[in-house]
C-alpha positions as CSV (number, residue, x, y, z in Angstrom):
1,M,71.6,121.2,63.2
2,S,69.1,121.8,66.4
3,H,68.0,124.8,64.3
4,S,66.5,122.3,61.2
5,L,65.1,119.6,63.0
6,P,62.0,121.5,63.3
7,K,61.3,122.0,59.6
8,L,61.7,118.3,58.9
9,P,58.1,117.5,59.0
10,L,56.9,120.2,57.0
11,L,59.2,119.5,53.9
12,L,58.2,116.1,54.3
13,L,54.5,117.1,54.6
14,L,55.3,119.7,51.0
15,L,56.9,116.2,49.3
16,A,54.1,114.3,50.3
17,A,51.5,116.8,48.5
18,T,53.6,117.4,45.4
19,A,53.8,113.8,44.8
20,A,49.6,113.0,45.0
21,S,49.4,116.5,42.9
22,D,51.6,114.5,40.6
23,A,49.7,111.1,40.7
24,H,46.3,112.8,40.6
25,A,47.6,114.6,37.4
26,Q,49.1,111.7,36.1
27,Q,45.6,109.9,36.3
28,T,43.5,112.7,34.9
29,R,46.1,112.3,31.6
30,S,45.8,108.7,31.4
31,A,41.6,108.9,31.8
32,R,41.4,111.6,29.2
33,K,43.7,109.5,26.5
34,A,41.2,106.4,27.6
35,A,38.4,108.6,26.6
36,R,39.7,110.0,23.0
37,A,41.0,106.0,22.0
38,A,37.3,105.4,23.1
39,G,35.6,107.8,20.8
40,S,37.6,107.3,17.9
41,T,35.8,104.2,17.1
42,T,32.6,106.0,17.0
43,A,33.9,109.4,15.1
44,A,33.6,108.3,11.4
45,V,29.4,108.3,12.6
46,P,28.3,111.5,13.0
47,A,25.6,112.4,15.8
48,P,21.8,112.8,14.1
49,S,21.3,116.4,13.5
50,V,18.1,118.7,12.9
51,A,17.6,118.9,9.4
52,G,20.1,122.2,8.3
53,G,21.8,122.0,11.3
54,P,25.8,121.0,12.0
55,A,26.5,117.5,13.2
56,G,26.2,117.1,16.7
57,A,23.5,119.8,17.6
58,P,21.0,119.3,20.3
59,Q,17.9,117.2,19.1
60,L,15.1,118.6,18.1
61,P,11.2,117.1,18.6
62,P,9.9,117.2,15.1
63,P,7.4,119.6,13.7
64,P,4.1,118.7,14.6
65,P,1.6,117.6,12.1
66,G,-0.6,120.1,10.1
67,G,1.7,121.8,9.2
68,P,3.9,125.2,10.3
69,G,1.7,126.7,13.5
70,H,0.0,123.6,13.8
71,K,-1.0,123.4,17.4
72,P,-0.3,119.9,19.3
73,G,-3.9,118.6,20.6
74,R,-6.0,120.8,17.7
75,P,-7.3,118.4,15.1
76,A,-5.6,119.2,11.9
77,P,-7.1,121.4,9.1
78,P,-9.6,119.7,6.7
79,A,-7.6,119.1,3.4
80,V,-8.1,121.1,0.1
81,Q,-10.6,119.8,-1.7
82,E,-11.0,119.6,-5.6
83,L,-14.4,120.7,-6.7
84,S,-16.1,119.1,-10.0
85,D,-19.2,119.3,-11.8
86,F,-21.3,116.1,-11.9
87,S,-24.6,116.3,-14.3
88,G,-27.0,113.5,-14.9
89,T,-31.1,112.7,-13.1
90,L,-31.4,112.3,-9.5
91,T,-33.2,109.5,-9.3
92,Q,-34.4,109.3,-5.6
93,Y,-33.5,111.2,-2.0
94,V,-32.6,108.9,0.8
95,A,-32.3,108.7,4.5
96,T,-29.1,106.8,5.9
97,N,-30.0,107.6,9.6
98,D,-31.9,105.7,11.7
99,E,-34.4,109.0,12.1
100,Q,-34.9,108.5,8.2
101,I,-34.1,112.2,7.6
102,V,-33.3,112.9,4.0
103,D,-29.1,113.0,3.7
104,G,-28.6,112.4,0.0
105,F,-29.8,111.4,-3.7
106,V,-29.0,109.2,-6.0
107,L,-27.5,110.4,-9.2
108,N,-27.6,108.6,-12.2
109,T,-24.7,110.4,-14.6
110,G,-25.5,107.5,-17.1
111,S,-22.1,106.0,-17.0
112,A,-22.2,105.2,-13.1
113,T,-25.0,105.6,-10.2
114,D,-23.2,108.1,-7.0
115,T,-25.0,108.7,-3.7
116,V,-24.6,112.4,-3.0
117,R,-24.1,113.1,0.5
118,L,-26.0,117.0,1.5
119,P,-27.0,118.7,4.8
120,R,-30.0,117.8,6.4
121,H,-30.9,121.6,7.2
122,A,-31.1,121.7,3.3
123,A,-33.4,119.1,2.1
124,Q,-36.3,120.9,2.0
125,Q,-35.0,123.5,0.3
126,L,-33.5,120.8,-2.5
127,M,-36.5,119.1,-2.7
128,A,-38.6,122.3,-3.8
129,A,-35.9,122.7,-6.4
130,A,-35.7,119.5,-7.8
131,K,-38.0,116.4,-7.8
132,A,-37.3,113.2,-8.6
133,G,-36.7,112.2,-12.5
134,S,-35.2,116.2,-12.9
135,R,-32.0,116.2,-14.9
136,V,-29.4,118.4,-12.4
137,T,-25.9,119.4,-12.1
138,V,-23.7,118.9,-8.6
139,N,-20.7,120.8,-7.8
140,G,-18.8,118.7,-5.1
141,Y,-16.1,116.5,-4.3
142,R,-15.7,113.0,-3.8
143,H,-14.5,111.6,-0.1
144,T,-14.4,108.3,1.4
145,G,-15.4,107.8,4.7
146,P,-14.5,106.2,7.9
147,D,-16.8,103.1,6.6
148,G,-15.2,103.2,3.7
149,R,-17.8,103.9,1.7
150,A,-17.0,106.9,-1.0
151,A,-19.8,109.4,-1.7
152,L,-20.3,112.6,-3.4
153,H,-20.5,115.7,-1.4
154,M,-22.3,118.4,-2.7
155,V,-21.2,122.1,-2.4
156,S,-23.9,123.7,-5.3
157,L,-26.7,122.0,-7.2
158,T,-27.8,123.1,-10.4
159,A,-31.6,121.8,-11.7
160,G,-33.9,124.2,-13.6
161,G,-31.6,127.2,-14.5
162,Q,-31.5,127.9,-10.4
163,T,-28.6,127.1,-8.5
164,I,-28.8,126.5,-5.1
165,K,-26.2,126.4,-2.2
166,P,-27.2,125.0,1.2
167,T,-27.0,127.4,3.8
168,P,-27.1,126.7,7.6
169,P,-31.1,127.8,8.6
170,T,-31.5,131.0,10.4
171,P,-32.2,129.6,13.6
172,S,-35.8,130.3,15.1
173,A,-37.2,132.4,17.6
174,T,-38.6,129.1,19.6
175,P,-36.9,125.9,18.6
176,P,-38.7,122.8,18.1
177,T,-39.5,121.2,21.4
178,E,-39.0,117.6,21.9
179,A,-42.3,115.8,23.4
180,S,-41.6,113.4,26.5
181,T,-43.4,110.3,26.4
182,T,-43.1,106.2,27.2
183,V,-42.8,103.3,25.0
184,K,-42.9,99.6,26.0
185,G,-42.0,96.7,24.1
186,T,-39.8,94.0,23.2
187,V,-36.4,94.3,21.6
188,S,-36.1,92.8,18.2
189,S,-32.6,94.2,17.4
190,L,-29.4,95.9,19.0
191,R,-28.2,99.0,16.8
192,K,-24.9,99.7,16.7
193,D,-22.4,102.5,15.8
194,R,-19.4,102.2,13.8
195,E,-17.3,100.9,15.7
196,G,-19.5,98.2,17.0
197,R,-20.1,99.6,20.1
198,V,-24.6,99.1,20.7
199,N,-26.0,102.5,20.9
200,G,-29.7,101.8,20.9
201,L,-32.5,99.3,20.4
202,I,-34.8,98.8,17.7
203,L,-38.4,97.6,19.2
204,N,-41.3,94.8,17.3
205,D,-42.9,98.1,16.3
206,Q,-39.8,99.9,14.8
207,T,-39.3,102.7,17.7
208,I,-35.9,103.2,18.0
209,V,-34.8,103.6,21.5
210,R,-31.7,105.7,21.6
211,V,-28.7,104.7,24.3
212,P,-25.6,106.0,25.4
213,P,-23.0,103.6,24.4
214,H,-21.5,104.0,27.8
215,A,-24.5,102.9,29.8
216,A,-25.3,100.4,26.9
217,E,-22.0,98.9,27.7
218,Q,-22.8,98.7,31.4
219,L,-26.3,97.0,31.1
220,S,-24.8,94.4,28.6
221,A,-26.1,91.7,30.6
222,K,-29.5,92.8,30.4
223,L,-29.7,94.5,26.8
224,R,-30.3,91.7,24.5
225,T,-32.8,90.5,22.0
226,G,-36.3,89.6,23.3
227,A,-35.9,91.7,26.5
228,T,-39.2,93.3,27.6
229,I,-38.1,97.2,28.2
230,E,-40.3,100.1,29.1
231,A,-38.2,103.3,28.5
232,T,-38.9,107.1,28.9
233,G,-37.4,109.8,27.3
234,Y,-38.0,113.0,24.2
235,L,-38.8,111.5,20.8
236,H,-36.7,113.1,17.9
237,T,-38.2,116.0,16.5
238,P,-37.2,117.4,12.9
239,R,-35.4,120.7,13.1
240,T,-35.4,123.8,10.3
241,G,-35.5,122.4,6.9
242,E,-35.2,118.6,7.5
243,V,-37.4,116.3,5.9
244,A,-38.9,113.2,7.2
245,L,-38.7,110.5,4.4
246,R,-41.0,108.2,6.5
247,P,-42.3,108.6,9.7
248,V,-40.2,106.9,12.3
249,R,-40.7,106.8,16.0
250,S,-37.1,107.9,17.6
251,L,-36.8,108.2,21.5
252,R,-33.5,109.5,23.5
253,A,-34.1,107.4,26.6
254,E,-33.6,109.0,30.1
255,T,-34.9,106.1,31.8
256,L,-34.8,102.2,31.3
257,T,-36.5,99.8,33.0
258,L,-34.8,96.0,32.7
259,D,-36.3,93.2,33.9
260,G,-38.7,95.7,36.8
261,V,-35.7,97.7,37.6
262,R,-35.6,101.1,37.0
263,F,-32.0,102.8,35.4
264,L,-31.0,106.7,35.2
265,L,-29.0,107.2,31.7
266,R,-26.6,109.6,31.7
């Protein structure tokens, strides 16, 4: 009896450890049963899966816009355009920009009147081949711009048996230089871009002073109709192939003096 007494504490420890293990196993089984019971309430709704993959498959991000191979952060490729022929009378050339550089013409097809857009560098080439009043056939497509206005965009033009397809001009060995000058006057109106931001000033002598929108915003308290200004910068010079519909002075401002304070525009 005296030899079995030292073994009693060890036996009690083993029994306690076994009981604790059984209790832990019971708790684990209970937890699993509870989880299965909870999961059964949503089992009828399959987990979303990637198209073509099994339910419950890992979710993948949707394909990037622009089609297969398009990389995020890059602009989507241009849409394929259907070309058509439009025949009629070229009634007049037009300029829809402040510099009054020819960038289109009016086409009367007999049933409708359309404005045909053309690259500015193609104006000289087209005006030499098709005068106002000429019968022409325009190959191109219709497109609605950001301003909501629809226009015909020319790919080629046929007049007098000659087909003209505008091509970019050959770069000149000596590009035209813009003349530096200073203009003074009173602001008659503020020029705005399509987003409604001020990007220039129209002076009382019709000179256009172009100002970067961010600079115009910072100087908004001083840029107002009736203000007297002085601006230094560079006058716009028509590029190769461009034709000015009428002479206009357009200055890209580098400095602007308002209320006696001179500002450097960047």
